[in-house]
C-alpha positions as CSV (number, residue, x, y, z in Angstrom):
1,M,-30.5,26.5,-32.3
2,D,-33.1,27.3,-29.6
3,P,-32.4,26.8,-25.9
4,I,-34.2,23.5,-25.7
5,E,-32.2,22.1,-28.7
6,R,-28.9,23.4,-27.1
7,S,-29.8,21.7,-23.9
8,A,-30.7,18.4,-25.6
9,S,-27.4,18.6,-27.6
10,R,-25.3,19.4,-24.4
11,Y,-26.8,16.3,-22.6
12,S,-26.8,13.9,-25.6
13,T,-25.8,10.3,-24.8
14,K,-22.3,10.9,-26.3
15,N,-21.8,14.0,-24.1
16,I,-23.2,12.3,-20.9
17,T,-20.6,9.7,-21.4
18,R,-17.9,12.4,-21.7
19,I,-19.2,14.3,-18.7
20,S,-19.2,11.0,-16.6
21,L,-15.7,10.1,-17.7
22,L,-14.3,13.7,-16.8
23,S,-16.2,13.6,-13.5
24,I,-14.6,10.3,-12.5
25,I,-11.2,11.5,-13.5
26,A,-11.8,14.7,-11.5
27,F,-12.8,12.6,-8.5
28,L,-9.7,10.4,-8.8
29,L,-7.5,13.3,-9.0
30,M,-8.7,14.5,-5.6
31,Y,-6.8,11.6,-4.2
32,V,-3.5,12.9,-5.7
33,E,-2.9,15.7,-3.4
34,F,0.1,17.4,-1.7
35,P,0.7,20.3,0.6
36,L,2.4,23.6,-0.3
37,A,4.1,23.7,3.1
38,F,6.1,26.9,2.2
39,I,2.8,28.8,1.8
40,A,0.0,27.3,3.8
41,P,-0.5,24.9,6.8
42,P,0.1,21.2,5.8
43,F,-3.6,20.2,6.2
44,I,-4.4,22.5,3.2
45,K,-3.5,20.5,0.1
46,I,-3.4,21.0,-3.6
47,D,-4.8,18.7,-6.3
48,L,-5.6,19.0,-10.0
49,S,-9.3,17.9,-9.8
50,D,-10.5,21.1,-11.4
51,M,-8.6,20.3,-14.6
52,P,-11.1,17.9,-16.0
53,A,-14.0,20.3,-15.4
54,L,-12.0,23.1,-17.1
55,I,-11.4,20.9,-20.1
56,G,-15.0,20.0,-20.2
57,G,-16.0,23.6,-19.8
58,F,-13.7,24.7,-22.6
59,A,-14.9,21.9,-25.0
60,M,-18.6,21.8,-24.2
61,G,-19.5,25.0,-22.4
62,P,-19.5,26.5,-18.8
63,I,-22.6,24.6,-17.8
64,V,-21.0,21.2,-18.5
65,G,-17.9,22.3,-16.6
66,V,-19.9,23.2,-13.5
67,T,-21.8,19.9,-13.8
68,I,-18.5,18.0,-13.7
69,E,-17.5,20.0,-10.5
70,F,-20.9,19.1,-9.0
71,I,-20.6,15.3,-9.7
72,K,-17.0,15.3,-8.5
73,C,-18.0,16.8,-5.1
74,L,-21.0,14.6,-4.8
75,L,-18.9,11.5,-5.4
76,T,-16.4,12.8,-2.9
77,L,-19.1,13.4,-0.3
78,F,-20.5,9.9,-0.7
79,V,-17.2,8.0,-1.0
80,R,-14.9,9.8,1.3
81,G,-17.5,11.1,3.7
82,T,-17.3,14.5,5.5
83,T,-16.1,16.0,8.8
84,T,-17.9,19.3,8.2
85,G,-21.4,18.2,7.6
86,G,-21.1,18.8,3.8
87,I,-20.1,22.4,4.3
88,G,-16.5,21.8,3.1
89,E,-17.7,20.0,0.1
90,L,-20.3,22.7,-0.7
91,S,-17.4,25.3,-0.4
92,N,-15.2,23.2,-2.7
93,F,-18.0,23.0,-5.3
94,I,-18.7,26.8,-5.1
95,I,-14.9,27.6,-5.4
96,G,-14.4,25.2,-8.3
97,A,-17.7,26.3,-10.1
98,V,-16.5,29.9,-10.0
99,F,-13.1,29.0,-11.4
100,V,-14.5,26.9,-14.2
101,A,-17.5,29.0,-15.1
102,T,-15.5,32.2,-15.3
103,S,-12.8,30.7,-17.3
104,A,-15.1,28.8,-19.7
105,I,-17.5,31.8,-20.2
106,F,-14.6,34.1,-21.3
107,Y,-13.0,31.4,-23.5
108,R,-16.4,30.7,-25.2
109,R,-16.3,34.4,-26.3
110,H,-12.6,34.4,-27.2
111,K,-11.7,31.1,-28.6
112,T,-7.9,31.7,-28.9
113,Y,-4.9,30.6,-26.9
114,K,-4.8,34.2,-25.5
115,G,-8.5,34.0,-24.6
116,A,-7.9,30.7,-22.8
117,V,-5.1,32.2,-20.8
118,A,-7.0,35.4,-20.0
119,G,-10.1,33.3,-19.0
120,L,-8.0,31.1,-16.7
121,L,-6.5,34.1,-15.0
122,L,-9.9,35.7,-14.4
123,G,-11.0,32.3,-13.1
124,V,-8.0,32.2,-10.7
125,F,-8.7,35.6,-9.3
126,G,-12.4,34.8,-8.9
127,M,-11.7,31.5,-7.2
128,T,-9.2,33.1,-4.9
129,A,-11.7,35.7,-3.8
130,I,-14.5,33.2,-3.1
131,A,-12.1,30.8,-1.4
132,T,-10.9,33.5,0.9
133,M,-14.3,34.5,2.0
134,S,-15.7,31.0,2.3
135,N,-12.7,29.9,4.4
136,Y,-12.9,32.9,6.6
137,F,-16.6,32.8,7.3
138,V,-17.5,29.1,7.1
139,V,-14.8,26.4,6.6
140,F,-12.1,27.5,9.2
141,P,-14.7,28.2,11.9
142,L,-16.0,24.7,11.3
143,Y,-12.5,23.2,11.5
144,A,-12.1,25.1,14.8
145,K,-14.6,22.6,16.2
146,I,-12.2,19.9,15.5
147,M,-8.8,21.7,16.1
148,P,-8.6,24.8,18.3
149,M,-8.4,28.0,16.2
150,D,-5.2,29.1,18.0
151,A,-3.6,26.0,16.8
152,I,-4.6,26.6,13.2
153,I,-3.3,30.2,13.5
154,Q,0.0,29.0,14.9
155,M,0.4,26.7,11.9
156,G,0.2,29.8,9.8
157,A,2.6,31.7,12.1
158,A,5.1,29.0,11.6
159,I,5.2,29.8,7.9
160,T,5.2,33.6,8.4
161,S,5.4,35.7,11.5
162,R,2.9,38.1,9.9
163,V,0.1,35.7,10.7
164,D,-1.4,36.5,14.1
165,S,-5.2,36.2,13.4
166,L,-7.7,34.3,11.3
167,W,-7.8,37.2,8.8
168,S,-4.0,37.5,8.5
169,L,-3.9,33.7,7.9
170,M,-6.3,34.3,4.9
171,V,-4.2,37.2,3.6
172,Y,-0.7,35.6,4.0
173,C,-1.5,31.9,3.4
174,I,-4.9,31.2,1.8
175,V,-4.6,33.9,-0.9
176,P,-1.2,32.9,-2.1
177,F,-2.1,29.2,-1.8
178,N,-5.1,29.6,-4.1
179,L,-3.2,31.8,-6.6
180,V,-0.4,29.2,-6.8
181,K,-3.0,26.3,-7.0
182,G,-4.9,28.1,-9.7
183,C,-1.9,28.8,-11.8
184,I,-0.7,25.2,-11.5
185,V,-4.1,23.8,-12.6
186,S,-4.2,26.4,-15.4
187,I,-0.9,25.5,-16.8
188,A,-1.8,21.8,-16.6
189,T,-5.1,22.6,-18.4
190,L,-3.4,24.5,-21.1
191,M,-0.9,21.7,-21.7
192,I,-3.5,19.0,-22.0
193,Y,-6.6,20.7,-23.5
194,K,-5.2,20.9,-27.1
195,K,-4.1,17.2,-26.9
196,V,-7.6,16.0,-26.0
197,S,-10.1,18.6,-27.2
198,H,-10.5,16.9,-30.6
199,L,-11.8,13.8,-28.7
200,L,-14.5,15.9,-26.9
201,H,-15.7,17.6,-30.2
202,R,-16.3,14.3,-32.2
């Protein structure tokens, strides 16, 4: 199948319906969020909204997974609004896209349970690295316009005394938060994917 035929197949009417459904589920899952107060400041919350994109990426390819991430973030921007001029949503998309694309590309080449696990682990590490950099250079400096940076750092220091700067906040709070979040989302994906994958391949 040549690239044009593959693209047409990927975005057939049936697959567009699936992508739309998974995108809406991902968007709704963003409302089901909770903090990991033992790791990170309470305003940083975990959700499972990357899971539908991972499922779509495993079933229909990494481009579809990234498309679901994009639609989810676009819906969030329009429905929930933004306090960061769209930068936070852009960062969320980039982080999610790295997670999904890395995992789905690896799984596409190794379509076994071990391949899925390995792909998800690679995705978690890639996501964590990108999240750390984007939070350090972009997102937290923007939050500092709403809340003083010292107050943000103090929230991290309340969790561990090793936090005394923005970078140490990244190392001791943001990195472990994203590793834990990635593992939770990965486990949920592994549990659900096999139960629904046959519906996405029909």
